[in-house]
MARNU-966413 format. One line per 3 residues: their letters; for each residue x, y, z of C-alpha. Coordinates in steps of 0.2 Angstrom, whole numbers. Example, Ala and Ser with C-alpha at 12.3 -4.5 7.8 and 13.67 -1.06 7.14 Angstrom:
# residues 2
AS) 62:-22:39 ~ 68:-5:36
***
This chain:
# residues 460
XXX) 544:464:583 ~ 541:450:572 ~ 550:433:567
XXX) 557:431:548 ~ 552:415:539 ~ 564:410:527
XXX) 554:410:509 ~ 566:405:494 ~ 567:417:480
XXX) 564:401:470 ~ 547:398:476 ~ 543:417:473
XXX) 548:415:455 ~ 535:400:454 ~ 522:411:461
XXX) 526:426:448 ~ 527:416:434 ~ 509:406:440
XXX) 500:422:442 ~ 506:431:427 ~ 499:414:417
XXX) 484:418:428 ~ 482:434:420 ~ 481:424:404
XXX) 467:415:410 ~ 460:433:414 ~ 460:439:397
XXX) 454:422:389 ~ 439:421:401 ~ 435:440:400
XXX) 437:441:380 ~ 422:442:369 ~ 420:436:351
XXX) 432:443:337 ~ 433:461:333 ~ 421:465:320
XXX) 428:478:304 ~ 417:490:295 ~ 404:491:308
XXX) 399:508:318 ~ 396:497:332 ~ 414:492:333
XXX) 422:509:337 ~ 417:509:355 ~ 425:492:356
XXX) 443:485:356 ~ 448:468:353 ~ 447:455:367
XXX) 431:464:375 ~ 440:478:383 ~ 430:496:379
XXX) 441:508:369 ~ 438:521:356 ~ 448:539:351
XXX) 449:553:363 ~ 451:570:357 ~ 462:575:342
XXX) 462:557:334 ~ 472:549:345 ~ 468:531:351
XXX) 463:527:369 ~ 469:513:379 ~ 457:502:386
XXX) 452:498:404 ~ 463:483:408 ~ 453:471:421
XXX) 464:464:434 ~ 458:452:451 ~ 461:461:470
XXX) 459:454:486 ~ 457:464:501 ~ 470:467:512
XXX) 467:460:530 ~ 475:460:548 ~ 482:444:555
XXX) 495:432:559 ~ 505:423:548 ~ 510:404:554
XXX) 530:404:556 ~ 534:387:546 ~ 549:378:540
XXX) 547:368:524 ~ 557:353:523 ~ 557:339:510
XXX) 556:322:515 ~ 556:304:512 ~ 544:293:513
XXX) 548:275:521 ~ 535:260:527 ~ 534:255:543
XXX) 548:241:549 ~ 554:242:530 ~ 571:231:527
XXX) 578:223:512 ~ 578:205:510 ~ 595:199:505
XXX) 601:180:504 ~ 608:172:517 ~ 616:156:507
XXX) 622:156:489 ~ 615:144:475 ~ 605:141:461
XXX) 586:147:465 ~ 574:132:460 ~ 557:145:464
XXX) 551:161:469 ~ 536:162:479 ~ 530:180:476
XXX) 531:194:463 ~ 532:213:468 ~ 516:220:475
XXX) 511:202:483 ~ 504:204:504 ~ 515:191:514
XXX) 514:186:531 ~ 528:183:544 ~ 536:167:541
XXX) 529:165:522 ~ 542:159:510 ~ 548:170:495
XXX) 563:161:487 ~ 570:142:485 ~ 587:139:482
XXX) 593:123:478 ~ 596:112:494 ~ 606:97:489
XXX) 623:102:492 ~ 617:106:509 ~ 608:92:514
XXX) 625:83:509 ~ 637:94:519 ~ 623:91:535
XXX) 625:73:534 ~ 642:74:533 ~ 640:85:549
XXX) 630:73:556 ~ 641:59:554 ~ 655:67:562
XXX) 646:72:577 ~ 642:54:581 ~ 662:49:579
XXX) 665:62:591 ~ 652:56:602 ~ 659:39:599
XXX) 676:45:604 ~ 668:53:620 ~ 662:38:627
XXX) 677:28:623 ~ 687:42:632 ~ 675:41:647
XXX) 678:21:648 ~ 696:21:647 ~ 696:34:662
XXX) 684:22:673 ~ 696:8:670 ~ 712:21:677
XXX) 702:27:692 ~ 696:10:698 ~ 716:3:696
XXX) 721:20:705 ~ 707:16:718 ~ 716:-2:720
XXX) 735:4:722 ~ 730:16:734 ~ 724:3:745
XXX) 736:-6:742 ~ 749:8:746 ~ 741:10:764
XXX) 744:-10:766 ~ 763:-6:762 ~ 761:-20:747
XXX) 764:-7:733 ~ 776:6:730 ~ 773:26:731
XXX) 782:25:713 ~ 768:15:707 ~ 753:24:713
XXX) 760:40:708 ~ 761:32:689 ~ 743:29:689
XXX) 739:44:696 ~ 748:54:680 ~ 738:42:669
XXX) 721:44:678 ~ 725:62:675 ~ 728:60:656
XXX) 714:51:655 ~ 702:65:661 ~ 709:78:649
XXX) 706:67:634 ~ 688:65:640 ~ 686:82:641
XXX) 695:84:624 ~ 685:71:616 ~ 668:83:625
XXX) 674:99:617 ~ 678:91:599 ~ 658:82:603
XXX) 651:100:605 ~ 662:107:591 ~ 655:93:580
XXX) 638:98:587 ~ 638:117:582 ~ 644:112:563
XXX) 628:101:563 ~ 618:114:570 ~ 628:127:558
XXX) 622:116:542 ~ 605:114:547 ~ 604:133:549
XXX) 609:135:531 ~ 599:121:526 ~ 584:130:533
XXX) 591:147:525 ~ 588:139:509 ~ 571:144:510
XXX) 571:164:511 ~ 556:169:521 ~ 546:184:527
XXX) 552:191:542 ~ 537:203:543 ~ 519:207:536
XXX) 518:218:523 ~ 519:221:505 ~ 533:213:494
XXX) 543:225:481 ~ 559:228:470 ~ 560:211:464
XXX) 578:206:458 ~ 578:187:458 ~ 571:175:444
XXX) 569:156:444 ~ 587:149:439 ~ 596:163:444
XXX) 614:157:453 ~ 614:170:467 ~ 627:173:484
XXX) 626:174:502 ~ 620:193:503 ~ 613:194:487
XXX) 596:208:486 ~ 582:198:483 ~ 567:210:488
XXX) 560:225:499 ~ 547:222:511 ~ 536:233:522
XXX) 521:236:531 ~ 511:249:519 ~ 498:252:532
XXX) 509:263:542 ~ 524:274:536 ~ 534:287:543
XXX) 543:302:534 ~ 560:306:535 ~ 569:324:537
XXX) 583:332:539 ~ 587:346:553 ~ 600:357:553
XXX) 609:362:569 ~ 600:379:567 ~ 582:372:565
XXX) 584:361:581 ~ 585:376:591 ~ 564:379:587
XXX) 558:362:581 ~ 554:350:594 ~ 543:332:594
XXX) 524:335:593 ~ 524:351:580 ~ 510:350:567
XXX) 516:344:550 ~ 506:348:535 ~ 515:335:521
XXX) 508:337:503 ~ 515:331:485 ~ 514:344:470
XXX) 511:327:460 ~ 495:327:470 ~ 489:344:470
XXX) 471:340:480 ~ 478:331:494 ~ 486:335:509
XXX) 490:324:528 ~ 492:333:543 ~ 503:327:555
XXX) 516:328:568 ~ 534:327:572 ~ 537:308:580
XXX) 554:309:585 ~ 570:319:585 ~ 587:309:582
XXX) 600:318:596 ~ 613:314:587 ~ 619:325:573
XXX) 630:319:557 ~ 649:325:558 ~ 650:327:541
XXX) 632:337:535 ~ 629:341:553 ~ 612:337:551
XXX) 599:323:560 ~ 584:314:554 ~ 568:319:563
XXX) 553:306:559 ~ 534:310:555 ~ 526:294:558
XXX) 507:292:551 ~ 494:282:545 ~ 493:279:525
XXX) 477:279:520 ~ 472:268:504 ~ 491:266:504
XXX) 493:283:494 ~ 510:285:500 ~ 523:276:493
XXX) 540:270:500 ~ 553:282:490 ~ 541:296:487
XXX) 547:314:491 ~ 534:323:501 ~ 535:343:504
XXX) 535:346:522 ~ 527:364:530 ~ 533:361:549
XXX) 524:374:561 ~ 532:380:575 ~ 522:396:579
XXX) 515:412:574 ~ 521:432:573 ~ 513:447:580
XXX) 497:454:569 ~ 503:463:554 ~ 493:469:536
XXX) 493:453:526 ~ 492:454:506 ~ 494:438:496
XXX) 513:434:491 ~ 505:435:472 ~ 503:455:476
XXX) 521:459:478 ~ 528:465:466 ~ 544:473:460
XXX) 543:487:446 ~ 554:482:432 ~ 560:501:429
XXX) 563:506:445 ~ 568:491:456 ~ 554:496:470
XXX) 543:482:478 ~ 526:486:482 ~ 509:484:478
XXX) 495:490:464 ~ 480:497:477 ~ 463:500:471
XXX) 450:512:477 ~ 434:504:483 ~ 420:509:473
XXX) 403:513:483 ~ 388:502:487 ~ 378:509:472
XXX) 391:500:460 ~ 387:488:449 ~ 394:475:439
XXX) 398:480:421 ~ 405:459:415 ~ 401:442:422
XXX) 410:425:417 ~ 404:409:421 ~ 409:402:436
XXX) 420:419:442 ~ 415:434:452 ~ 408:451:445
XXX) 419:464:434 ~ 417:480:443 ~ 417:498:434
XXX) 432:507:432 ~ 440:513:450 ~ 459:522:452
XXX) 473:512:453 ~ 491:518:459 ~ 508:507:465
XXX) 514:508:483 ~ 530:506:488 ~ 529:492:505
XXX) 541:486:517 ~ 540:466:522 ~ 539:465:539
XXX) 535:446:539 ~ 536:434:527 ~ 528:418:525
XXX) 524:404:511 ~ 507:411:507 ~ 506:427:513
XXX) 517:442:520 ~ 516:457:533 ~ 519:472:526
XXX) 519:491:531 ~ 514:503:517 ~ 496:495:515
XXX) 480:497:526 ~ 467:486:531 ~ 453:483:519
XXX) 464:491:504 ~ 462:481:490 ~ 477:474:481
XXX) 479:468:463 ~ 485:449:463 ~ 482:447:444
XXX) 488:458:430 ~ 500:469:437 ~ 510:469:419
XXX) 493:476:410 ~ 495:493:424 ~ 512:497:418
XXX) 512:516:411 ~ 500:529:412 ~ 487:517:416
XXX) 477:525:431 ~ 462:515:432 ~ 455:497:431
XXX) 441:486:433 ~ 442:473:447 ~ 436:456:451
XXX) 435:455:469 ~ 442:435:475 ~ 443:429:493
XXX) 459:421:500 ~ 455:404:499 ~ 454:406:479
XXX) 472:416:480 ~ 479:402:490 ~ 472:389:478
XXX) 480:399:464 ~ 496:401:474 ~ 497:382:475
XXX) 495:379:456 ~ 508:372:447 ~ 511:383:428
XXX) 503:367:419 ~ 489:368:429 ~ 488:385:423
XXX) 489:384:407 ~ 476:370:408 ~ 465:381:412
XXX) 468:394:399 ~ 466:379:385 ~ 449:376:393
XXX) 445:394:393 ~ 448:395:376 ~ 439:380:370
XXX) 425:388:379 ~ 426:404:369 ~ 429:394:352
XXX) 413:383:357 ~ 401:398:362 ~ 406:407:345
XXX) 400:391:334 ~ 384:391:346 ~ 382:411:342
X) 384:407:324
***
């Protein structure tokens, strides 16, 4: 029993559009010189390099189309989940101002490397120095009041001892003893009050010292500075954003997992990362951490892929495609997704299959940098059932191992076309073509046309 891998309809449409353009590449590459007129040698040659002519009764024969084929093989498909991840720098954090005021100096700019403790921005500190001086004066007053209260308490405690001694010898009344005892208790409470006021004044001094220190904004970590939003002379307030800083040597990619994905995606699973802007760059990593808490609104949670950032290619804020591999299907006959063709007349999904020619077959045409073009062979449309679908290939029923399936040029086989010339491609080339963007295909077409023009000029 096969497990189905979800594949978006949009991706299959992209593949079909890419391989439609690939057919144009094939035609351009196989095309010869411009058609000649008025010569005997041109009767058996169709424009574009396809043999043709007229059949019995003067009826024009259709040229034999040229297509690209891949040999169907037996194998297993990797089960994968394609997600989009956002790049975050290690220890990435936003630097905000903790105090307000005019900016007198900015020490760094976007792209600068800093170390923990390096100054980034200087805010005018005149007002903060004055406030600190006032707080220090208040602390001195509070300390003096504390010492005064302690001296009064000592005097009253001495007086209490004398009256206690006189009362024991019946030289002083009990009422006098009680009065002095109350005064001592009040003096002790006053000392505690003064000490509390002194501590409060000391806290104010420490707060003013911190505010003064915060007028110089410093880097909390080693890293790179970016997204500068502050200029000299600008008046900022507390919590104003100034920079973003992070370590670009290490990055983490954040992807969102649904509740369903948590049933089969685990920490440690292999991940392939790539960007459509960098078709030749791929990164291999693994799922490092998965948050156990789902968001109550979206019912999703975060998974993180931590990895080194070679040459700092990945920049914070970029979005990457992340293919998470979580298993494999059972064996099946595999064909490239580009071979799957929905017949426009019947709506039946299938593939065009060609018979392999014998070993005695010889190439009839060659194009620089491409495999040889083989003699014409029968071709037929075969309906298929897709039993497992992956990003690059699908497991199908209806095709046998070793069959040649057409991957480029299906639109040329419409009608009563029963034969085609095949150019056999390997699987690696097919997967490369499937990853191509449409703009890459048209670049290839332009290059092929330019090559044809140059060859024609050289021949003339």
